[in-house]
PLY file of the C-alpha trace (Angstrom):
ply
format ascii 1.0
element vertex 181
property float x
property float y
property float z
element edge 180
property int vertex1
property int vertex2
end_header
-106.34 24.61 14.16
-106.97 20.98 13.22
-106.12 18.42 15.87
-106.20 14.65 15.74
-109.33 14.66 17.91
-111.17 16.82 15.37
-110.10 14.49 12.54
-110.66 11.14 14.26
-113.11 9.94 16.88
-110.70 8.16 19.23
-113.50 6.67 21.34
-115.14 5.16 18.26
-111.84 3.56 17.23
-111.20 2.17 20.71
-114.68 0.58 20.76
-113.39 -1.79 18.07
-111.03 -3.47 20.56
-111.94 -6.95 21.85
-114.15 -6.80 24.95
-111.94 -8.61 27.45
-109.88 -7.94 30.56
-106.12 -7.53 30.69
-105.80 -6.61 27.01
-102.40 -6.41 25.38
-102.60 -3.77 22.66
-100.05 -2.00 20.46
-100.30 1.32 18.68
-98.01 0.63 15.73
-96.53 3.87 14.50
-97.87 5.73 17.53
-96.46 9.10 16.45
-96.26 12.34 18.39
-98.27 12.94 21.55
-99.48 9.35 22.03
-103.04 10.21 20.99
-104.10 6.58 21.41
-101.52 5.43 23.97
-102.90 7.26 26.98
-106.60 6.47 26.34
-105.53 2.85 25.75
-103.71 2.81 29.11
-106.94 3.82 30.83
-108.91 1.24 28.87
-106.63 -1.74 29.63
-106.10 -0.75 33.26
-103.16 -1.63 35.49
-103.22 -5.31 34.53
-103.21 -4.80 30.77
-100.33 -3.72 28.54
-100.03 -0.98 25.93
-97.09 -0.95 23.55
-96.18 2.37 21.95
-94.23 1.42 18.83
-92.46 3.91 16.60
-89.24 4.37 14.62
-88.54 7.84 16.06
-86.80 7.48 19.41
-87.55 11.03 20.63
-91.29 10.34 20.33
-90.88 7.23 22.46
-88.80 9.15 25.01
-91.61 11.72 25.35
-94.22 9.00 25.80
-92.07 7.20 28.41
-91.56 10.41 30.34
-95.29 11.20 30.37
-96.18 7.60 31.34
-93.83 7.83 34.35
-95.26 11.23 35.37
-98.82 9.90 35.14
-97.91 6.60 36.88
-98.93 4.40 33.96
-96.64 1.35 34.22
-98.80 -0.52 31.70
-97.27 1.59 28.90
-94.11 0.23 27.31
-92.30 1.90 24.45
-90.76 -0.16 21.67
-88.42 1.24 19.04
-88.83 -0.57 15.74
-88.92 -0.38 11.99
-92.30 -1.96 11.33
-91.32 -2.66 7.72
-88.86 -5.36 8.85
-90.45 -8.70 9.68
-89.53 -9.83 13.19
-87.82 -6.54 14.10
-90.36 -5.43 16.69
-89.48 -6.69 20.17
-92.97 -8.02 20.81
-93.41 -11.78 20.74
-95.33 -13.43 17.92
-98.96 -14.00 18.89
-98.75 -11.81 21.99
-101.24 -9.03 21.21
-105.00 -9.10 21.53
-105.15 -6.17 19.13
-103.00 -3.75 17.18
-103.78 -0.32 15.78
-102.39 1.01 12.52
-103.76 4.55 12.44
-102.53 6.77 9.61
-99.41 4.62 9.44
-99.63 2.49 6.30
-99.61 5.48 3.95
-96.18 6.43 5.32
-94.67 3.00 4.65
-92.23 2.35 1.85
-93.55 -1.22 1.85
-97.01 -1.45 3.38
-97.23 -5.22 2.76
-94.16 -5.85 4.95
-95.63 -3.55 7.60
-98.88 -5.53 7.54
-97.01 -8.85 7.85
-95.05 -7.57 10.87
-98.25 -6.26 12.47
-100.07 -9.56 11.95
-97.12 -11.54 13.33
-97.59 -9.98 16.76
-101.35 -10.58 17.01
-102.88 -13.70 18.60
-105.08 -16.00 16.57
-108.53 -14.44 16.89
-107.01 -11.06 17.73
-107.84 -7.85 15.88
-105.97 -5.56 13.55
-107.64 -2.15 13.37
-106.59 -0.08 10.37
-107.54 3.57 9.97
-106.40 5.46 6.89
-107.24 8.53 4.87
-110.30 8.13 2.65
-110.43 9.00 -1.06
-111.75 12.50 -0.52
-109.76 14.75 1.76
-108.70 18.38 1.40
-105.35 17.84 3.17
-103.20 14.95 4.34
-101.07 12.64 2.20
-100.84 12.91 -1.56
-103.08 10.72 -3.69
-100.03 8.56 -4.55
-99.64 7.72 -0.84
-103.31 6.86 -0.39
-104.00 3.31 0.85
-106.96 1.89 -1.03
-109.39 0.13 1.32
-110.52 -2.23 -1.46
-106.93 -3.44 -1.94
-106.58 -4.02 1.81
-109.78 -6.07 1.83
-108.62 -8.11 -1.18
-105.18 -8.76 0.34
-106.60 -9.72 3.73
-107.42 -13.33 2.86
-103.86 -13.90 1.62
-102.62 -12.56 4.96
-104.82 -14.89 7.06
-107.16 -12.07 8.02
-110.94 -11.91 7.92
-112.75 -8.58 7.63
-115.00 -8.24 10.68
-116.33 -4.74 10.15
-115.92 -1.35 8.55
-116.56 1.99 10.23
-116.15 5.75 9.75
-113.85 7.11 12.48
-113.93 10.60 10.98
-115.02 12.63 8.01
-111.79 11.99 6.07
-110.96 8.44 7.17
-112.13 4.86 6.82
-111.70 2.12 9.40
-111.33 -1.63 8.88
-111.34 -4.26 11.61
-109.72 -7.58 10.74
-109.58 -10.79 12.77
-106.44 -12.93 12.56
-107.41 -16.44 11.48
-104.20 -18.41 12.12
0 1
1 2
2 3
3 4
4 5
5 6
6 7
7 8
8 9
9 10
10 11
11 12
12 13
13 14
14 15
15 16
16 17
17 18
18 19
19 20
20 21
21 22
22 23
23 24
24 25
25 26
26 27
27 28
28 29
29 30
30 31
31 32
32 33
33 34
34 35
35 36
36 37
37 38
38 39
39 40
40 41
41 42
42 43
43 44
44 45
45 46
46 47
47 48
48 49
49 50
50 51
51 52
52 53
53 54
54 55
55 56
56 57
57 58
58 59
59 60
60 61
61 62
62 63
63 64
64 65
65 66
66 67
67 68
68 69
69 70
70 71
71 72
72 73
73 74
74 75
75 76
76 77
77 78
78 79
79 80
80 81
81 82
82 83
83 84
84 85
85 86
86 87
87 88
88 89
89 90
90 91
91 92
92 93
93 94
94 95
95 96
96 97
97 98
98 99
99 100
100 101
101 102
102 103
103 104
104 105
105 106
106 107
107 108
108 109
109 110
110 111
111 112
112 113
113 114
114 115
115 116
116 117
117 118
118 119
119 120
120 121
121 122
122 123
123 124
124 125
125 126
126 127
127 128
128 129
129 130
130 131
131 132
132 133
133 134
134 135
135 136
136 137
137 138
138 139
139 140
140 141
141 142
142 143
143 144
144 145
145 146
146 147
147 148
148 149
149 150
150 151
151 152
152 153
153 154
154 155
155 156
156 157
157 158
158 159
159 160
160 161
161 162
162 163
163 164
164 165
165 166
166 167
167 168
168 169
169 170
170 171
171 172
172 173
173 174
174 175
175 176
176 177
177 178
178 179
179 180
């Protein structure tokens, strides 16, 4: 059985977060099981904040329930359609970092999703994007593939600067952008 942990190195992805205390981070399109939410809660500690953002309310209900059971008040769930600018109930410029992990390929309009993600990040904050690479034996169809070169080209028009690239797994690429303004 293939699990998210066997596909992606979560620790490697989380190392791309800014090294500071009391981080405010969002997993945008967090999906089932909160693969990043609960490690993020440990990372930010009791004084940080982790936003679990998704469009499927039942996923958010499950994450809320688990957060209460594990006494993790730093986790907050946010229902939102990330393809609508301003729809996410997180203030503009509030986040130190945001994760978009295997989310853009699912978007009907990935540009709008990027704009909404960037809106919530502070100047100097990071947007960490992880998507399926060109060569994978499973996953989304080739038509859904998000080309890393196109993301890099579009970044300057979106007030982002590419900080680094990394390989979070055999079938994925990772890009770390810094918000300029």
